[in-house]
Structure formats: structure tokens, C-alpha cells
N, C-alpha and C positions, 0 to 999 in steps of 0.2 A: 504494500500500500504506500503510494507516494504521498509525501507531505510537503508543504511549503516551509522553507527554513529562512530564518533571519540571519543575515551575515553582515560582517563589517570587514572592509578591504582597506588595508593601509595604503595600497597603491604604490608601495615603495619600488625602487628600481632593481632590487635584488631578486634572488631565486625565490619562487613561490613556496610558502610554508603554511600549512593548515594547523591551527592551534585550537585544541579541543578542551573543553571544561569538564568538571566532574559532575557526579550525580547530584541532583537537587540544586545545582548552581546554574550559571549561564555565562555568556561571553564576557560579561563585566568582571567575572572572577579571575579571568586570565588577562585582563587589560594591562596590568602593570608589566607582566612578562612580555606582552605584545609590544608595548612601547620600547622595552629594552632590546627586543629583537629587530625592531623595524629599521634601524640603520643598516642592517645587513640583509634582511629578507623582505620580501613582499608578504606580509603577514595577513592571513585571512582567518578571522574568528567566526564561530558558528554557534548559534543556539541549537543544541541538539533537539531532536523531536521531543515534544512534551515539556520543553523547558523554555524559559524566557518568552520570546515573541514568535516562536515557531509553533506549527500546528501539532496537535496530538496524533499519535499513531501507535500501533502495537509495538512494544519494545522487543525486537528480535535482532540479534547481531547482524545477520545478513541484510536486513532491511535498513538498518542504520548505516552500514557500510555503503549500501546503494544510495542513501541520501548524500553521503559524502562524494560519491562518484558524480552525482548530479551537480553538486556545488563545483566540483573540479571542472566539469565540462562547461557549465554555464559561465564561469568566470575565466575560462580558457587558461587554466593553470598548468596544463600539460601533466607532468609527473611530479607532484609537489612532495617536499618533505612533510612529514606529519609528526607533530609534537602534541602529546596529551597528558593531562594531569588527572590522576585517580581514574574514574570511569573513562575519561578521554585517553589515558595511558593504555588501558586495555584495548580501546579501539585503535590506537596507534599501532599496537603490536599486531592486531588482527588485520589491519590495513597492510602492514608490511608483509605478513604471511600471504595475503592475496596479491601483492604487488612486488615480486622479487626484484624489479628494476627501480623501486623507490630509492631516491638518492640518500635518504636517511629517515629513520624513525626514532622517536624518543618517548619513553614511558616514564613519567614523573610519578613515582609511587603508585603505579597503576596495578595495585594488588587487590584482588577480590577479598571481601571480608571473610573471616573464619566462618565456616558453615558445617564442617564435619569433624567428628572427634579425631579421626586419623591424621588431621592436619596439625594437631597440637603435640609437638615433640616434648616428651618428658612428663606428660600427664597420663595417669592410668585412664582406662576407658570410662569408668563411672564419673570421675572428676571432669573429664573432658566433655562428656555428655551434659553434665550439670552446667558447666560454663557456657557451652553453646546454647543451651535452653535459656539461660539467663540473658545472654546477649540478644537472642531472638526476641525475647519478651521486651527488651529495651527498644529494639527496632520496631516492634509492633506498636509500642506506645508512641513513638515518633510518627509512624504511619497514620495513626488515628487522628493526629492533628491535621493532616492533609485531607481527611475525609469529612471535615466540617468547616463551615465558614468562620472567619475570624472577626471578633468584635473590634471596633476602632481602637480600643485601648490595648488589645492584644497586638494589633499591627504596630502601634507606637512602641510597645515594650519590645517587640521583636526587632524593630529598627534600632532601638537603643542597644539591644543585645549584640547586633552586628557591629555597631560602632565600638562597643567595649571589646569585642574580639579583635577588631582591627588595632585598637590601642595596645592590646596585649602583645601582638606580634610586631608592632612598630610600623603598621601599614596606615595609609590615609583612611580616615573614617568615612567620609562621604561616599567614595566609591563602594565601600562595603554596604552602606545603607541603600545606595542605588541598585546594587546587585540584588538585594532582597526584594526591593520594590518591583524589579523587572520580572520577578516570578510570581507577582500577584495578578489576579484576573478578577474583574467584576462580573458577576452573574446573578440575575434576579435581585438586583439591588444590594447584594452582599459581596464580601471580599473572600476569595479563596486562594490558597497557595497551590502552586504548581511544583512538581508534577502531580497530575491527577492520581487518585487512588489506583485506577487501572494501569496507568503507565508505571507508577511506583511498584505495583505488584509484579509487573513484567520485568522491571529492572532488577528487583531482588532475586527473582527466579533465575534470570540470565547470569547475574554475578555469582549466585550460589552454585551454579552448575558449571561455571567456567574454570577450567584448569589452565592457567596461562603459561605454565612451564613448558608443556609440549609445543605451544605456539612459539615461545622463545627459541626452542631447539630447532624449529622448522624454518624460521626466518632466514633469508639469504641476503637481504640488503643490510647495510650497517644499522645496528640497533643498539641504542644506549638505554639502560635501565638505571634510573636514579632512585635510590631507596632511602627512606627516612630512618633515623635511628632512635627518635624520641617519640613518646606517646603524646597525643593531644590531651588536654584536661578532661575531655569527655571520655577518653579511653582509660583513664587511670582507675576507675572502679573495676575495670577488667584487666588490670595490669598483668596478672599471672597468665590469663588467656592469651593476651597479645604477645607476651614474651615467648610463650610456647609456640605460638603461630609463627612469630618472626624467626625463631630458631629453625623450624622445619622448612619454612619458605626459603630462607637464605641458604640453607644447605642444598636444597634442590636447585636454587638459582645458580650457585657456584658450580654444581655439576653440569648444568646446562651451558654455562659459559665455557667450561672445559671442552664440551662436546661441539660447540658452535663458535668458530673463530669470528663470525660476524657480530657476536654479542659482546658488549662491554658493560660491566656492572660497576656503579659508583655508589658508595654509601655517603650520603650528605650528612656529615657529623653535626650533631646538635640540632638538626632540622626535624620537624614533625610533618605529618601528612599535609599540613597547611603551608608547605614550603613555597608555593607560588606567591603567597602573600608575604611570607617571612623573608624570602631570599630571591626576589626576582632578578636582581642584577647578577648574583652568583650563578643562578641557573642559566641566564642568557649567556654568560661567559662559558659555562660548561657546554652548552649546546653549540655555540659558535666554534669552540675549539674542536668539538667532535666533528662538526661539519667540515672543518679544515682538513682533519685527518681522513674523513670519509671520502 
């Protein structure tokens, strides 16, 4: 099912680069990184389907990759480099698998969330199952907020919460607030958050069932995977779970890098999953240097 997508094109003179945001975000969330990359690349950012000002549509990996094919064709980007953060990083890797002649792909902490006990290194099965259930309940609670309209005071509180998060990581406050507002939609005189419950459910299923390591092994174009080392504040109640997940994921990632010479892995020390807001200049330098080598 084709959907209409909102895009922003820097129009720069450099090589084309698609820059993709994370789940529940939109193109504003990667705007700081886009600005840092624009002197070198023609950066195109996209609201993925169901986000920002793009239309809704069933969340399936192949369909979303087809969306990006349409953007590439409509903007005459040829064979662009693809850089993605979080969900966008998963898409960047899948794009690279589909496009062996891609000049470069970068996954910025594009790691699916823990979903199965066998992913948790060092925890016995019972403890792992209990931790996964607890995390799933937290995600269910967040999803419930998307299933109902927001009162005006809730919108204002959420906007202030985004500003506070920006202050915490040293990022500008108003772009964070604007990014939240971009995911709001008015319907029946009330305000709702995007993604819709249907899109969100499809997203969760897609990420829970994606094993990205075989994708990394299969990619033949230059692929950089930048991995966070620190937990977000929201992850700290699940510190043991995420530590176990990180151990297992990084072990398998190292094995994939040994098997695939096209894959390079970098641990961004002291950075969290929010590194696109925390470290846009550092990430741009990392990406540009990787492009030079590629």
C-alpha cells in the first residue's frame, strides 16, 4: 500500500544521503544531525509512514523500504547513502541488504528492543522471562497513551517534558518541542498522538521479530554500526535486562563483523540511545570519515 510521505531536501551540492528517524519520532528529531551533514551531503529527511506529516499505512519492512524507493526516484537521488537512527538504523541496514551497490549505510543504535529470553546473556530463563514481561507491560502502558486523545494540559506537560529532555542532553529545547508537536493530529475536535495504535502495533511486531544480525552479515556495501554504551533514564529501571541484552547483542555483532569485512562497528563511549540529540557533531564526523574510507 503506497502512502504519501513528507520530506525535506537540503538541496546541498554533495552526494545524496537519506537520513531516517526513529520510532515515534519524525524528521525534526534528526534535524541537528542533518545540519551537521549538509556541508558534505545533499541530505534528505523523511517522515516515515505513520509519523509526522506522512500518511498512515500498515507497518511492514518491505512496504516501508518501497516508500523509500519512491522518495529516491521522485527526488532523483540515484543510489543514495542511507543513515538511520534507532528504527531508521534498522531500515538503513535492510536498505543496504536490498541495495548491494549502496555507497554507504549507517545504523545509529539501530537495535531492536529485547523481546525474547534467549537474547539476554547471563540471565536464567525464568528471570529473563520475568524481565521481558515487565518490559512488555511498560511498552503496553506507553501504547495506551496513543490510543486516547490528549487533554490540552497533557499536551502542554508533554511539550515541557520534551524541553526538559533536551536540556538534559544539552540539545536546543524548541526543536524538541516542535518535534513532539509534529506528531500531533487533530481529529473530531480532539488532539491525538501519532503513530496511531494500528501503526504502533505493527511497529512493535516488526521490531520484535527482526533479527538484525543476519542482515549485518549479509550486507555487501560499506556498513557502519554505531552502538550506544549508556542507558537512557527511562531504561534504568530495566538496567539488568538491558545489560544482559547488550552483552548478547554485542557478542553477536562482533562475530558478524569478523565474518563480514564490509561491516564496521563503533561503540560511542558515554552516549545513550539519544545520541542524535546528544552528539550530532560527533556523529557527523564519524559518518563523514566513514564515507571517506568507503
